[in-house]
BANU-310035 format. One record per residue (C-alpha): residue number from 0; x, y, z. Coordinates in Angstrom, 1 decimal. Layout:
// BANU-310035
+-----+--------+--------+--------+
| pos |      u |      v |      w |
+-----+--------+--------+--------+
| NUM |      X |      Y |      Z |
...
+-----+--------+--------+--------+
//
This chain:
// BANU-310035
+-----+--------+--------+--------+
| pos |      u |      v |      w |
+-----+--------+--------+--------+
|   0 |   13.5 |  -10.8 |   -0.5 |
|   1 |   10.3 |   -8.4 |   -0.2 |
|   2 |   10.2 |   -5.5 |    1.9 |
|   3 |    6.7 |   -3.6 |    3.3 |
|   4 |    6.3 |   -0.2 |    2.2 |
|   5 |    5.2 |    0.8 |    4.9 |
|   6 |    8.4 |    0.0 |    7.4 |
|   7 |   10.0 |    2.3 |    4.9 |
|   8 |    8.2 |    5.2 |    3.4 |
|   9 |    8.8 |    8.7 |    5.4 |
|  10 |    6.7 |    9.5 |    8.4 |
|  11 |    3.8 |   11.8 |    7.5 |
|  12 |    5.0 |   14.9 |    9.9 |
|  13 |    2.6 |   16.0 |   12.6 |
|  14 |   -1.1 |   16.3 |   11.7 |
|  15 |   -2.2 |   20.4 |   11.7 |
|  16 |   -4.8 |   20.3 |   14.2 |
|  17 |   -8.1 |   20.2 |   13.5 |
|  18 |   -9.2 |   23.0 |   16.2 |
|  19 |   -7.2 |   25.5 |   18.2 |
|  20 |   -7.6 |   23.5 |   20.8 |
|  21 |   -5.3 |   24.0 |   24.4 |
|  22 |   -5.3 |   21.1 |   26.4 |
|  23 |   -5.5 |   23.7 |   29.4 |
|  24 |   -8.6 |   24.7 |   28.7 |
|  25 |  -11.8 |   22.8 |   29.8 |
|  26 |  -13.7 |   20.7 |   27.3 |
|  27 |  -14.9 |   17.0 |   27.2 |
|  28 |  -10.8 |   16.1 |   25.3 |
|  29 |   -9.0 |   19.0 |   26.3 |
|  30 |   -9.0 |   22.3 |   24.2 |
|  31 |  -12.3 |   24.5 |   23.1 |
|  32 |  -15.4 |   22.9 |   25.0 |
|  33 |  -17.6 |   21.1 |   21.9 |
|  34 |  -14.8 |   20.4 |   19.9 |
|  35 |  -11.8 |   17.3 |   19.7 |
|  36 |   -8.6 |   16.5 |   18.5 |
|  37 |   -7.8 |   14.0 |   16.3 |
|  38 |   -6.1 |   10.6 |   17.2 |
|  39 |   -2.7 |   11.2 |   15.6 |
|  40 |   -0.5 |    9.2 |   17.7 |
|  41 |   -0.1 |    7.0 |   21.0 |
|  42 |   -1.8 |    8.0 |   24.6 |
|  43 |    1.6 |    8.3 |   25.4 |
|  44 |    5.2 |    6.0 |   26.1 |
|  45 |    3.3 |    3.7 |   27.6 |
|  46 |    0.4 |    2.9 |   25.6 |
|  47 |   -0.4 |   -0.5 |   26.1 |
|  48 |   -1.7 |   -0.7 |   22.5 |
|  49 |    1.4 |    0.9 |   21.5 |
|  50 |    3.1 |   -2.7 |   20.3 |
|  51 |    6.4 |   -1.9 |   21.4 |
|  52 |    4.5 |   -2.6 |   24.7 |
|  53 |    3.9 |   -5.4 |   24.4 |
|  54 |    4.8 |   -8.5 |   26.5 |
|  55 |    8.1 |  -10.5 |   25.8 |
|  56 |    6.1 |  -13.3 |   24.3 |
|  57 |    3.6 |  -11.5 |   22.3 |
|  58 |    5.6 |   -9.8 |   20.5 |
|  59 |    8.0 |  -13.1 |   20.1 |
|  60 |    4.8 |  -15.0 |   19.0 |
|  61 |    4.0 |  -11.9 |   16.5 |
|  62 |    7.7 |  -12.0 |   14.6 |
|  63 |    7.4 |  -16.1 |   14.4 |
|  64 |    4.6 |  -15.5 |   12.5 |
|  65 |    6.2 |  -13.9 |    9.6 |
|  66 |    9.0 |  -16.0 |   10.0 |
|  67 |    7.3 |  -19.0 |    9.4 |
|  68 |    5.2 |  -17.1 |    6.1 |
|  69 |    8.7 |  -16.7 |    4.8 |
|  70 |    9.6 |  -19.9 |    5.3 |
|  71 |    6.7 |  -21.9 |    4.3 |
|  72 |    6.1 |  -19.5 |    1.2 |
|  73 |    9.7 |  -19.8 |   -0.3 |
|  74 |   10.0 |  -23.5 |    0.3 |
|  75 |    7.6 |  -23.4 |   -2.3 |
|  76 |   10.7 |  -22.7 |   -5.1 |
|  77 |   12.8 |  -25.2 |   -4.3 |
|  78 |   10.8 |  -27.8 |   -3.1 |
|  79 |    9.1 |  -28.5 |   -6.8 |
|  80 |   12.4 |  -28.9 |   -8.2 |
|  81 |   12.5 |  -32.3 |   -7.2 |
|  82 |    9.2 |  -32.9 |   -9.5 |
|  83 |   10.4 |  -31.4 |  -12.5 |
|  84 |   11.3 |  -34.7 |  -14.3 |
|  85 |    8.1 |  -36.1 |  -13.3 |
|  86 |    5.9 |  -33.1 |  -14.5 |
|  87 |    7.3 |  -32.8 |  -17.6 |
|  88 |    6.9 |  -37.1 |  -18.2 |
|  89 |    3.1 |  -36.7 |  -17.1 |
|  90 |    2.4 |  -34.1 |  -19.1 |
|  91 |    4.0 |  -35.1 |  -22.2 |
|  92 |    6.4 |  -31.5 |  -22.4 |
|  93 |    9.7 |  -30.8 |  -22.2 |
|  94 |   12.2 |  -30.0 |  -19.7 |
|  95 |   11.9 |  -26.5 |  -20.4 |
|  96 |    8.0 |  -26.1 |  -20.5 |
|  97 |    8.3 |  -28.3 |  -16.7 |
|  98 |   10.9 |  -25.4 |  -15.8 |
|  99 |    8.0 |  -22.8 |  -15.5 |
| 100 |    6.9 |  -24.2 |  -12.5 |
| 101 |    9.7 |  -22.9 |  -11.2 |
| 102 |   10.7 |  -20.1 |  -12.9 |
| 103 |    6.6 |  -18.9 |  -13.1 |
| 104 |    6.5 |  -18.9 |   -9.2 |
| 105 |    9.7 |  -16.8 |   -8.7 |
| 106 |    8.0 |  -13.8 |  -10.8 |
| 107 |    5.2 |  -14.6 |   -8.9 |
| 108 |    7.6 |  -13.7 |   -5.4 |
| 109 |    8.0 |  -10.4 |   -6.6 |
| 110 |    5.0 |   -8.9 |   -7.3 |
| 111 |    4.7 |   -9.1 |   -2.9 |
| 112 |    4.8 |   -5.8 |   -2.4 |
| 113 |    2.7 |   -4.4 |   -5.2 |
| 114 |   -0.3 |   -7.4 |   -3.8 |
| 115 |    0.5 |   -6.4 |   -0.1 |
| 116 |    1.1 |   -3.2 |    0.4 |
| 117 |   -2.5 |   -1.9 |   -0.7 |
| 118 |   -3.6 |   -4.3 |    1.6 |
| 119 |   -1.4 |   -3.4 |    4.5 |
| 120 |   -1.9 |    0.1 |    4.2 |
| 121 |   -6.1 |    0.1 |    4.2 |
| 122 |   -6.5 |   -3.1 |    6.0 |
| 123 |   -3.3 |   -4.0 |    8.3 |
| 124 |   -0.5 |   -5.9 |    8.6 |
| 125 |   -3.0 |   -8.9 |   10.0 |
| 126 |   -5.3 |   -8.9 |    7.3 |
| 127 |   -2.2 |   -9.5 |    5.0 |
| 128 |   -1.6 |  -13.0 |    6.9 |
| 129 |   -4.9 |  -13.8 |    7.2 |
| 130 |   -6.1 |  -12.8 |    3.4 |
| 131 |   -3.5 |  -14.0 |    1.5 |
| 132 |   -2.2 |  -17.2 |    3.4 |
| 133 |   -6.1 |  -19.4 |    2.1 |
| 134 |   -5.8 |  -18.0 |   -1.4 |
| 135 |   -1.8 |  -19.5 |   -1.6 |
| 136 |   -3.2 |  -22.6 |   -0.2 |
| 137 |   -6.1 |  -22.9 |   -2.2 |
| 138 |   -3.9 |  -22.3 |   -4.8 |
| 139 |   -1.4 |  -24.6 |   -4.1 |
| 140 |   -4.0 |  -27.2 |   -4.1 |
| 141 |   -5.1 |  -26.1 |   -7.5 |
| 142 |   -1.9 |  -26.9 |   -8.4 |
| 143 |   -1.7 |  -30.5 |   -6.7 |
| 144 |   -4.9 |  -31.3 |   -8.4 |
| 145 |   -4.2 |  -29.8 |  -12.3 |
| 146 |   -4.6 |  -32.2 |  -15.1 |
| 147 |   -2.6 |  -30.5 |  -17.6 |
| 148 |    0.6 |  -28.3 |  -17.8 |
| 149 |   -1.2 |  -24.6 |  -18.9 |
| 150 |   -3.5 |  -24.8 |  -15.4 |
| 151 |   -0.6 |  -26.3 |  -13.2 |
| 152 |    1.7 |  -23.4 |  -14.7 |
| 153 |   -0.7 |  -20.9 |  -14.2 |
| 154 |   -1.7 |  -22.1 |  -10.3 |
| 155 |    1.8 |  -22.1 |   -9.1 |
| 156 |    2.3 |  -18.4 |  -10.5 |
| 157 |   -0.7 |  -17.0 |   -8.6 |
| 158 |    0.1 |  -18.9 |   -5.6 |
| 159 |    3.5 |  -17.3 |   -5.3 |
| 160 |    1.4 |  -13.6 |   -6.2 |
| 161 |   -0.7 |  -14.8 |   -2.7 |
| 162 |    1.6 |  -16.1 |   -0.9 |
| 163 |    4.6 |  -13.0 |   -1.5 |
| 164 |    2.5 |  -10.5 |    0.3 |
| 165 |    3.5 |  -12.3 |    3.8 |
| 166 |    6.7 |  -12.2 |    2.8 |
| 167 |    6.7 |   -8.3 |    2.2 |
| 168 |    5.4 |   -6.9 |    5.3 |
| 169 |    7.4 |   -9.2 |    7.6 |
| 170 |   10.3 |   -6.3 |    8.4 |
| 171 |    6.8 |   -4.0 |    8.8 |
| 172 |    6.0 |   -5.8 |   11.3 |
| 173 |    9.1 |   -6.1 |   12.9 |
| 174 |    9.4 |   -2.6 |   12.9 |
| 175 |    6.3 |   -2.3 |   14.5 |
| 176 |    7.0 |   -3.9 |   17.4 |
| 177 |   10.6 |   -3.6 |   18.6 |
| 178 |   12.8 |   -0.8 |   18.2 |
| 179 |   15.8 |   -1.3 |   16.5 |
| 180 |   18.5 |   -0.7 |   18.9 |
| 181 |   16.8 |   -3.5 |   21.2 |
| 182 |   15.7 |   -6.6 |   19.8 |
| 183 |   14.5 |   -5.3 |   16.1 |
| 184 |   17.7 |   -5.7 |   14.1 |
| 185 |   18.2 |   -9.5 |   15.4 |
| 186 |   14.6 |  -10.4 |   14.7 |
| 187 |   15.0 |   -8.6 |   10.9 |
| 188 |   17.8 |  -10.9 |   10.3 |
| 189 |   16.0 |  -13.9 |   11.5 |
| 190 |   13.0 |  -13.3 |    9.5 |
| 191 |   15.5 |  -12.5 |    6.4 |
| 192 |   17.5 |  -16.0 |    6.5 |
| 193 |   13.9 |  -17.3 |    6.3 |
| 194 |   13.6 |  -16.8 |    2.9 |
| 195 |   17.1 |  -18.1 |    2.1 |
| 196 |   16.4 |  -21.6 |    4.5 |
| 197 |   13.1 |  -22.3 |    2.9 |
| 198 |   15.1 |  -22.6 |   -0.5 |
| 199 |   17.9 |  -24.6 |    1.3 |
| 200 |   15.7 |  -27.4 |    2.7 |
| 201 |   13.0 |  -27.0 |    0.0 |
| 202 |   15.4 |  -30.1 |   -2.7 |
| 203 |   15.8 |  -32.1 |    1.2 |
| 204 |   12.1 |  -32.3 |    1.6 |
| 205 |   10.9 |  -32.7 |   -1.7 |
| 206 |   14.0 |  -34.7 |   -2.7 |
| 207 |   12.7 |  -37.9 |   -0.1 |
| 208 |    9.0 |  -37.0 |   -0.9 |
| 209 |    8.9 |  -38.1 |   -4.4 |
| 210 |   11.2 |  -40.7 |   -3.7 |
| 211 |    8.9 |  -42.1 |   -0.7 |
| 212 |    5.8 |  -41.4 |   -2.8 |
| 213 |    6.5 |  -41.5 |   -6.2 |
| 214 |    4.2 |  -38.6 |   -7.6 |
| 215 |    4.9 |  -35.3 |   -7.7 |
| 216 |    1.8 |  -34.0 |   -6.5 |
| 217 |    2.8 |  -34.9 |   -3.1 |
| 218 |    5.3 |  -32.1 |   -3.5 |
| 219 |    1.6 |  -30.0 |   -3.4 |
| 220 |    0.1 |  -31.8 |   -0.3 |
| 221 |    3.4 |  -31.6 |    1.4 |
| 222 |    3.6 |  -27.6 |    1.5 |
| 223 |    0.1 |  -27.5 |    2.2 |
| 224 |    0.8 |  -29.7 |    5.2 |
| 225 |    3.3 |  -27.6 |    5.9 |
| 226 |    2.2 |  -24.1 |    5.5 |
| 227 |   -1.5 |  -24.8 |    6.4 |
| 228 |   -1.5 |  -25.0 |   10.4 |
| 229 |    0.6 |  -21.7 |   10.3 |
| 230 |   -3.0 |  -20.2 |    9.6 |
| 231 |   -4.5 |  -21.2 |   12.2 |
| 232 |   -1.7 |  -20.1 |   15.0 |
| 233 |   -1.9 |  -16.7 |   13.2 |
| 234 |   -5.5 |  -16.6 |   14.1 |
| 235 |   -5.1 |  -15.1 |   17.6 |
| 236 |   -2.8 |  -12.4 |   16.4 |
| 237 |   -3.5 |   -9.1 |   16.7 |
| 238 |   -2.9 |   -5.9 |   14.4 |
| 239 |    0.5 |   -4.1 |   14.4 |
| 240 |    0.5 |   -1.3 |   12.0 |
| 241 |   -0.1 |    2.1 |   14.2 |
| 242 |   -1.9 |    3.6 |   11.5 |
| 243 |   -4.6 |    0.9 |   11.8 |
| 244 |   -4.5 |    0.8 |   15.6 |
| 245 |   -4.6 |    4.6 |   15.9 |
| 246 |   -7.4 |    4.9 |   13.1 |
| 247 |   -9.7 |    2.0 |   15.0 |
| 248 |   -9.3 |    3.8 |   17.8 |
| 249 |  -10.6 |    6.9 |   16.8 |
| 250 |  -13.7 |    5.0 |   16.0 |
| 251 |  -14.2 |    3.5 |   18.6 |
| 252 |  -14.2 |    7.1 |   21.0 |
| 253 |  -16.1 |    9.0 |   18.0 |
| 254 |  -13.0 |   11.4 |   16.7 |
| 255 |  -11.2 |   12.3 |   13.7 |
| 256 |   -8.2 |    9.3 |   13.2 |
| 257 |   -4.6 |   10.2 |   11.4 |
| 258 |   -5.1 |   11.8 |    8.7 |
| 259 |   -5.1 |   10.0 |    5.4 |
| 260 |   -4.8 |   11.0 |    1.7 |
| 261 |   -8.4 |    9.9 |   -0.3 |
| 262 |   -8.1 |    5.7 |   -1.8 |
| 263 |   -7.0 |    6.8 |   -5.4 |
| 264 |   -4.3 |    9.1 |   -4.6 |
| 265 |   -3.4 |    6.5 |   -1.6 |
| 266 |   -3.5 |    3.7 |   -4.2 |
| 267 |   -1.5 |    5.8 |   -6.6 |
| 268 |    1.3 |    6.5 |   -4.5 |
| 269 |    1.5 |    3.0 |   -3.2 |
| 270 |    1.9 |    1.7 |   -7.0 |
| 271 |    4.7 |    4.5 |   -7.8 |
| 272 |    6.6 |    3.2 |   -4.7 |
| 273 |    6.6 |   -0.7 |   -5.1 |
| 274 |    6.6 |   -0.7 |   -8.7 |
| 275 |    7.2 |    2.9 |  -11.1 |
| 276 |    9.7 |    4.5 |   -8.7 |
| 277 |   12.1 |    1.1 |   -7.9 |
| 278 |   12.1 |    0.6 |  -12.1 |
| 279 |   13.0 |    4.2 |  -12.2 |
| 280 |   15.5 |    3.7 |   -9.9 |
| 281 |   17.4 |    0.6 |  -11.3 |
| 282 |   18.1 |    2.9 |  -14.4 |
| 283 |   18.8 |    5.9 |  -13.5 |
| 284 |   20.6 |    5.4 |   -9.9 |
| 285 |   24.2 |    3.7 |  -10.1 |
| 286 |   23.9 |    2.0 |   -6.1 |
| 287 |   20.4 |    0.5 |   -6.8 |
| 288 |   22.1 |   -1.0 |  -10.0 |
| 289 |   24.8 |   -2.4 |   -9.0 |
| 290 |   23.4 |   -4.0 |   -5.9 |
| 291 |   20.2 |   -5.5 |   -7.8 |
| 292 |   22.8 |   -6.7 |  -10.7 |
| 293 |   25.4 |   -8.5 |   -7.7 |
| 294 |   22.2 |   -9.8 |   -5.5 |
| 295 |   20.4 |  -10.9 |   -8.8 |
| 296 |   23.4 |  -13.0 |  -10.0 |
| 297 |   24.0 |  -14.8 |   -7.0 |
| 298 |   19.9 |  -15.3 |   -7.1 |
| 299 |   20.0 |  -16.5 |  -10.0 |
| 300 |   22.6 |  -19.1 |   -9.2 |
| 301 |   21.2 |  -20.5 |   -6.5 |
| 302 |   17.7 |  -21.1 |   -8.7 |
| 303 |   20.3 |  -22.6 |  -11.1 |
| 304 |   21.7 |  -24.7 |   -8.6 |
| 305 |   18.1 |  -26.4 |   -8.3 |
| 306 |   18.2 |  -27.7 |  -11.4 |
| 307 |   22.3 |  -27.9 |  -11.4 |
| 308 |   22.3 |  -30.4 |   -8.3 |
| 309 |   19.9 |  -33.2 |   -9.2 |
| 310 |   21.7 |  -33.2 |  -12.7 |
| 311 |   25.3 |  -33.6 |  -11.2 |
| 312 |   25.0 |  -35.6 |   -8.5 |
| 313 |   22.6 |  -38.1 |  -10.2 |
| 314 |   24.9 |  -38.3 |  -13.4 |
| 315 |   28.2 |  -37.9 |  -11.2 |
| 316 |   27.3 |  -40.1 |   -8.4 |
| 317 |   24.3 |  -41.6 |   -8.9 |
| 318 |   22.1 |  -40.1 |   -6.3 |
| 319 |   18.6 |  -40.7 |   -5.3 |
| 320 |   16.3 |  -37.9 |   -5.2 |
| 321 |   16.0 |  -37.5 |   -1.7 |
| 322 |   20.0 |  -38.1 |   -1.5 |
| 323 |   20.4 |  -35.2 |   -4.2 |
| 324 |   18.5 |  -33.5 |   -1.1 |
| 325 |   20.8 |  -34.1 |    1.1 |
| 326 |   23.5 |  -32.4 |   -0.9 |
| 327 |   21.8 |  -29.1 |   -0.3 |
| 328 |   22.1 |  -29.1 |    3.7 |
| 329 |   25.8 |  -27.3 |    2.1 |
| 330 |   23.9 |  -24.6 |    1.9 |
| 331 |   21.8 |  -24.6 |    4.6 |
| 332 |   24.8 |  -24.6 |    7.0 |
| 333 |   26.2 |  -21.9 |    5.0 |
| 334 |   22.7 |  -19.6 |    5.1 |
| 335 |   23.4 |  -20.4 |    9.3 |
| 336 |   27.8 |  -19.8 |    9.4 |
| 337 |   26.0 |  -16.2 |    7.7 |
| 338 |   23.4 |  -15.2 |   10.2 |
| 339 |   26.4 |  -15.5 |   12.4 |
| 340 |   28.8 |  -13.4 |   10.9 |
| 341 |   26.2 |  -10.7 |   10.1 |
| 342 |   25.4 |  -10.8 |   13.8 |
| 343 |   29.3 |  -10.7 |   15.0 |
| 344 |   30.4 |   -7.7 |   12.9 |
| 345 |   27.1 |   -5.6 |   13.3 |
| 346 |   27.9 |   -5.6 |   17.0 |
| 347 |   31.4 |   -5.3 |   17.1 |
| 348 |   32.4 |   -3.1 |   13.8 |
| 349 |   29.8 |   -1.5 |   13.7 |
| 350 |   28.8 |   -1.0 |   16.7 |
| 351 |   32.7 |    0.5 |   17.5 |
| 352 |   31.9 |    2.9 |   14.2 |
| 353 |   28.3 |    4.0 |   16.2 |
| 354 |   30.3 |    5.0 |   18.9 |
| 355 |   32.5 |    7.0 |   17.0 |
| 356 |   30.4 |    9.1 |   15.1 |
| 357 |   27.7 |    9.5 |   17.8 |
| 358 |   25.4 |   11.6 |   17.5 |
| 359 |   25.3 |   11.1 |   13.8 |
| 360 |   24.8 |    7.5 |   12.3 |
| 361 |   27.6 |    5.8 |   10.6 |
| 362 |   27.9 |    6.5 |    7.0 |
| 363 |   25.7 |    3.6 |    5.2 |
| 364 |   29.6 |    2.1 |    3.9 |
| 365 |   29.8 |    1.1 |    7.4 |
| 366 |   27.7 |   -1.8 |    6.6 |
| 367 |   29.5 |   -3.3 |    3.6 |
| 368 |   32.1 |   -4.8 |    5.3 |
| 369 |   30.1 |   -8.1 |    5.7 |
| 370 |   29.3 |   -8.1 |    2.2 |
| 371 |   32.9 |   -7.3 |    1.7 |
| 372 |   34.0 |  -10.9 |    3.0 |
| 373 |   31.1 |  -12.6 |    1.4 |
| 374 |   31.9 |  -11.8 |   -1.9 |
| 375 |   34.8 |  -13.8 |   -1.9 |
| 376 |   32.4 |  -17.1 |   -1.0 |
| 377 |   30.7 |  -17.0 |   -4.2 |
| 378 |   33.6 |  -18.1 |   -6.8 |
| 379 |   35.4 |  -19.9 |   -4.0 |
| 380 |   32.3 |  -22.1 |   -3.9 |
| 381 |   31.6 |  -22.2 |   -7.4 |
| 382 |   35.5 |  -23.0 |   -8.8 |
| 383 |   35.6 |  -25.3 |   -5.9 |
| 384 |   32.1 |  -26.9 |   -6.8 |
| 385 |   32.8 |  -27.2 |  -10.9 |
| 386 |   36.4 |  -28.5 |  -10.2 |
| 387 |   35.8 |  -32.0 |   -7.4 |
| 388 |   32.1 |  -32.7 |   -8.9 |
| 389 |   34.1 |  -35.7 |  -10.4 |
| 390 |   33.8 |  -39.5 |  -10.1 |
| 391 |   37.0 |  -39.6 |   -8.8 |
| 392 |   36.4 |  -37.2 |   -5.7 |
| 393 |   34.5 |  -37.9 |   -2.5 |
| 394 |   30.8 |  -36.7 |   -3.0 |
| 395 |   30.9 |  -34.7 |    0.6 |
| 396 |   33.7 |  -32.4 |   -1.2 |
| 397 |   31.0 |  -30.9 |   -3.6 |
| 398 |   28.6 |  -31.2 |   -1.2 |
| 399 |   30.9 |  -28.6 |    1.5 |
| 400 |   31.4 |  -26.4 |   -1.4 |
| 401 |   28.1 |  -25.5 |   -0.8 |
| 402 |   28.8 |  -23.8 |    2.6 |
| 403 |   31.2 |  -21.1 |    1.1 |
| 404 |   27.9 |  -20.6 |   -1.5 |
| 405 |   25.2 |  -20.1 |    1.3 |
| 406 |   27.0 |  -18.2 |    3.2 |
| 407 |   28.3 |  -16.2 |    0.6 |
| 408 |   24.6 |  -15.4 |   -1.0 |
| 409 |   22.9 |  -14.7 |    2.5 |
| 410 |   26.4 |  -12.1 |    3.9 |
| 411 |   26.0 |  -10.8 |    0.2 |
| 412 |   22.6 |   -9.7 |    0.3 |
| 413 |   21.9 |   -8.6 |    4.5 |
| 414 |   25.2 |   -6.3 |    3.6 |
| 415 |   23.6 |   -5.1 |    0.5 |
| 416 |   20.2 |   -4.3 |    1.8 |
| 417 |   21.0 |   -2.7 |    5.1 |
| 418 |   23.4 |   -0.4 |    2.7 |
| 419 |   20.3 |    0.4 |    1.0 |
| 420 |   18.3 |    1.3 |    3.2 |
| 421 |   20.7 |    3.3 |    5.1 |
| 422 |   21.7 |    4.8 |    2.1 |
| 423 |   18.2 |    5.8 |    0.9 |
| 424 |   16.4 |    6.0 |    4.1 |
| 425 |   12.7 |    6.2 |    5.0 |
| 426 |   11.4 |    8.1 |    1.7 |
| 427 |   13.2 |    6.0 |   -1.0 |
| 428 |   14.3 |    3.0 |    0.8 |
| 429 |   11.6 |    0.8 |    0.2 |
| 430 |   11.7 |    1.4 |   -3.2 |
| 431 |   15.5 |    0.7 |   -3.6 |
| 432 |   15.1 |   -2.7 |   -2.0 |
| 433 |   11.6 |   -3.7 |   -4.1 |
| 434 |   14.2 |   -2.5 |   -6.9 |
| 435 |   16.5 |   -4.9 |   -6.0 |
| 436 |   13.6 |   -7.7 |   -5.5 |
| 437 |   12.2 |   -7.2 |   -9.2 |
| 438 |   15.4 |   -8.1 |  -10.4 |
| 439 |   16.8 |  -10.9 |   -8.4 |
| 440 |   13.3 |  -12.6 |   -8.7 |
| 441 |   13.9 |  -12.3 |  -12.7 |
| 442 |   17.3 |  -13.8 |  -12.5 |
| 443 |   15.7 |  -16.4 |  -10.3 |
| 444 |   12.7 |  -17.1 |  -13.0 |
| 445 |   15.2 |  -17.1 |  -15.7 |
| 446 |   18.7 |  -18.6 |  -14.9 |
| 447 |   16.5 |  -22.1 |  -14.4 |
| 448 |   15.6 |  -22.2 |  -18.0 |
| 449 |   19.4 |  -22.4 |  -19.2 |
| 450 |   21.2 |  -24.2 |  -16.7 |
| 451 |   20.6 |  -27.8 |  -17.8 |
| 452 |   21.5 |  -26.8 |  -21.8 |
| 453 |   24.6 |  -25.4 |  -20.2 |
| 454 |   25.6 |  -28.0 |  -18.3 |
| 455 |   25.4 |  -30.5 |  -21.3 |
| 456 |   27.4 |  -28.3 |  -23.7 |
| 457 |   30.1 |  -27.1 |  -21.3 |
| 458 |   30.2 |  -29.8 |  -19.1 |
| 459 |   30.0 |  -29.7 |  -15.2 |
| 460 |   33.9 |  -27.9 |  -14.3 |
| 461 |   33.2 |  -25.4 |  -17.3 |
| 462 |   30.1 |  -24.5 |  -16.9 |
| 463 |   30.4 |  -23.9 |  -13.0 |
| 464 |   33.4 |  -22.0 |  -13.6 |
| 465 |   32.1 |  -19.5 |  -16.0 |
| 466 |   29.5 |  -18.4 |  -13.1 |
| 467 |   32.6 |  -18.4 |  -11.2 |
| 468 |   34.4 |  -16.0 |  -13.5 |
| 469 |   30.9 |  -14.1 |  -13.7 |
| 470 |   30.8 |  -14.1 |   -9.6 |
| 471 |   34.7 |  -13.0 |  -10.0 |
| 472 |   33.9 |   -9.8 |  -12.3 |
| 473 |   31.6 |   -8.7 |   -9.8 |
| 474 |   33.2 |   -9.2 |   -6.5 |
| 475 |   34.8 |   -5.4 |   -6.9 |
| 476 |   31.0 |   -4.0 |   -6.3 |
| 477 |   31.2 |   -4.1 |   -2.5 |
| 478 |   35.0 |   -2.4 |   -2.1 |
| 479 |   34.2 |    0.4 |   -5.0 |
| 480 |   30.8 |    1.1 |   -3.2 |
| 481 |   33.3 |    1.6 |   -0.1 |
| 482 |   35.5 |    3.8 |   -1.8 |
| 483 |   32.9 |    6.3 |   -4.1 |
| 484 |   30.0 |    5.6 |   -2.2 |
| 485 |   30.1 |    8.7 |   -0.7 |
| 486 |   30.5 |   10.7 |   -4.1 |
| 487 |   27.9 |    9.0 |   -5.3 |
| 488 |   25.6 |    9.7 |   -2.8 |
| 489 |   26.1 |   13.4 |   -3.3 |
| 490 |   25.3 |   13.2 |   -7.0 |
| 491 |   21.9 |   11.7 |   -6.0 |
| 492 |   18.7 |   13.7 |   -5.1 |
| 493 |   17.3 |   10.7 |   -3.5 |
| 494 |   20.2 |   10.0 |   -0.7 |
| 495 |   19.7 |   10.6 |    2.7 |
| 496 |   23.2 |   12.6 |    2.0 |
+-----+--------+--------+--------+
//
């Protein structure tokens, strides 16, 4: 999951007034006659332009938009899984080449912050939605019209690259319109969950599309039918970025707006935050490195399932493509349970810690309870799936194994990301999350390329068990960070404490 830089970059200090103004002195806007103050903040706590003061319905509408974007763009990853064999057959290429349509899409999603941050910072959140989604739709349509494998793979990559910025600014939109103590946390969790609900439902939608239409191109048309209307829904939306709203207000009033660096310096800063600094943190920050590795592994296994599920359920149980899609409902159900689990822990255990630590915030390690639970779900699910996917065991058993897997993946992610943001704060939190996303999508791109070969050589039970053993090896990470996190934070120059 990519998270908007604007939501987590350290807030600029109050601008130095452009005049020696004093509100008690006469003048057109207060201050020294003939001089005006720059607009650097809202007119007051009840300023109607502040998105946090909008009506509840308007705020829900603007929260729904990034959730729908996240669902539709992430749906594009797994909906293609049902068409991998058909694409390989039509273009007369190997399965590995056909799988690049999935792998490069995953890599494109990793570029969301790099593409989205400059647009968001200079043009606003609404511009990200209204500019990138039509381009995403155009490249998706182009992929559906492709007449050779080269153009298909390139267009899939480009569609993800221009679809991913909408995912990247979702958290920023939430921060614009909600206080984290009053609805913001719930809104963030709901938006984040759509990034996993899309991939878990994609195989079901794609499977029945292939089964009923018999043409892989319909996978692209269905994606267009799902994502296209969102662009129309977004047309009446308003800008939510405080910086952009205040800049426009200043222009309307003919006064200076919020201070901003030159465009070249701003672009350089954004590239450092979204690409340069994340790569540095991956190799220099043990906390970032460990969580990125853990999240990348479970994300890679999720993407591997897009290939192993069709292989296992078709080979062992004779499932059709549509029936194989139904098998992913276990992961879907697990995702829903994970959101509930996170909400319960946040409202009980974490809230008690907040009260006990008031007026200070609880240590970041108090965010890890969810991940500690979820860590057990991954190896349990993998061993369960690997050793029950046999012809003498009912197919409902390996399907049910998807429940603890989906639950484990999402609880690990939610607990880990909130831990990173609390640890690195406003200044470095966005870069820590971006580092996590870069490695996560890299693993998501790579795992499908060797999944089928691994299952054919090792067999279903041992191939899945190999992944389970890796999951067991990584399981202690949240527990180790809970114990040694304070010491690691004390040694870092980038953490809050």
